[in-house]
Structures are given as structure tokens and as C-alpha cells.
N, C-alpha and C positions, 0 to 999 in steps of 0.2 A: 401410598400417598393417594388420597382421594381428590380428584379434581372436579370442579363444578362447571357445568355447561349452561349456557344461556338458554332458558326455556323457550323464549320467543323465537330465537334463531333456529332452535331445534324444530319447533313447530312449522316454521316457514320452510325449511329445507326438506322436512319429511313430507309436507303437503305438496311441495313442488315435485318431489320424486314420484309420489303416487299419482298426482294429477297430470303429470307430463304425458300420459297416454292420450289425453284429449287434444294434444297438438297434432295437427294434420300431417306435417312432414314426417316421414318415416324415421329419418336419421335424427331429427330434432327431438322426437318423442323419446327415443332411447338415449340420446346424447345428454339430456338433462340429468337423469339419475346416474349415468356413467360419470359425468363431470362431478356431480356431488359426491359420488363414491370415492373418486380419486382426490378431491380437494379437501373434503371435511376430515377433521381429526376426532370427531365425536363418534364413539362406537355405535350408539343407537341410530344416528343418522346414516352411518355407513351400512348397517344391517338393513335398514328400511330401504335405502337406495338399491342395495343388492336384491332385496325381495321385489322391488318394483321392476328391476331389470329382468328377473326371472319371470315375472308376470308378462312382460312385453314379449319375451322369447316364446312363452307358452301360447300367447294369443296369436303370434305369427305362425307358429307351428300348426296349431289347430286350424287357423284360417286356410293354410295351404292344403291340409288334409281334407277339410270340409269342402273347399273349392274343387278338389279332385273328385270328391264324392257327388258333386252336382251332375256329373255325367251319368250317374245312375239314379238321379233325382232325389236321393236321400240327403244330399248336402244342403239343399235349400233351407229346410227347417233348422238344420244344425248351424248354418251360418246366421240365421236369425237369432238363435239362442246365444251364439257366441257374441253377437252384437249387443244383446242385452247384458250379458255377463261383463263385457268390456266396459260398459257404462256403470253398472251397479257396483261392481267390486271395488274399483278405485275410489268411488264416493264413500263406500263403507270404510275403506282404509284411511281416507283423509279424516273422516269423523272420529274413528277410533284413535288415530294418532293425535288429534287435537284434544281429545278427552284425557288420554293417558300418554303424555309425551315421553315418559321414561320407559315405555315398552315398545317392542317391535311388533308390527302387524304382520301376521303370516297369512298369505292367501291360501285358502283351502283348495285341494285337488289340483295342485300344479307340480310339475317336476322342477326340482331345484337344481339348476345347471351350474350356477356360480356358488 
């Protein structure tokens, strides 16, 4: 049995999942895709929310590692690069999700924990 999902609702939820990294509060930025992951019954939305959570975890992990590397001065350019990646990649994910709402955007070069 094939079920149809609302394309506009899918675009909104996927955009919120990937764009939540722009919220400043740490728990709020991860809480949005986590809530969408648990509440939604759309498989594409669930996978996009899971991918957004994986991106959050990777950014936090790399941030901690690069912050520790600032004690040997190599962490400063790495933190700058992470800042740029943290802004550019979610924007690309939102654009790709709005163009093709039936596909799941996969962030490159991340560890998939969930």
C-alpha cells in the first residue's frame, strides 16, 4: 500500500531539521530534529532529521577536538574551517531538500552515529 505525503509539510519539516543548527541554544538546535524524528511518520522526513542530528553530533565532536588542538595552535584555523562548514553545509542541505523533496540529503564526510 503506497501512501502519499504532503510535499509542503515535508519541505517544511526537512528545512527545519537541517536549519536548526542556526539556533543558538545547544539543546534547542538538536532538539528540533530530534522532535521531528520522533513525531513524524514520513520516512523521508525521519531520515533527513536523523541526518541532521548526525551532522550536529559531528560538529560538536569536531569542535571539541579542534578546541583542544588550539593549545598547540593548529586548532585555530581548523575552528575557522568548521565554522564555515557549519554554515555552508546546512544551507546546501536545505536547498537540495527543497529542490528534491522525495530524496534524503546525506552530508559528506560525517560519521553516522544514528
